[in-house]
N, C-alpha and C positions, 0 to 999 in steps of 0.2 A: 849627177842631183840622188838624190838619197832610194834606194832600192824601196823601204817601207811607206816612204811619201809616196812615190809614184805607184805603187800596189794601191795605198788608201784612196789615190786619185782617179784611177780606172776602175777599180771595185764602186766610188762614188756614181763614176759617170754612167756607168752599166745601169746601173739602181735608177739612176734619174733617169734614162731613156726608156728600161723596163716600165715606171712608171705612167710616162705619161705616153708611151704606144695605148698600155691598158686602159688611158683613160682615151685616146681619142679611139679605140674600139668599143669600150663597152657603153657608153653614153647612149649612141646611137640606136643599138643594139637595145640595150633599156627600155629605150622611147618609143621603138617599134613595137618590141613585147607589149608596153603597156598600150598602146592605140589598137594592137591585134584584142588584146584580155576585152578593151573597153569595146570594140564591136560585135564582137562575138558572144561573147559574156554578159556584158553588160554591170563590168566591174568598172569600180573608178579609178581614176587614175592617180588619184592620191593612196592606194593601196597599195 
């Protein structure tokens, strides 16, 4: 297999895994943070 094609496939795979992990952890953290702000400071969830 061409080394350039293999390198592009590895970089693309790593980028996909990184973005998936970011979304997996960031969504619940942001939702919890917004609920915390709603309870403690009365800020609406949509701000």
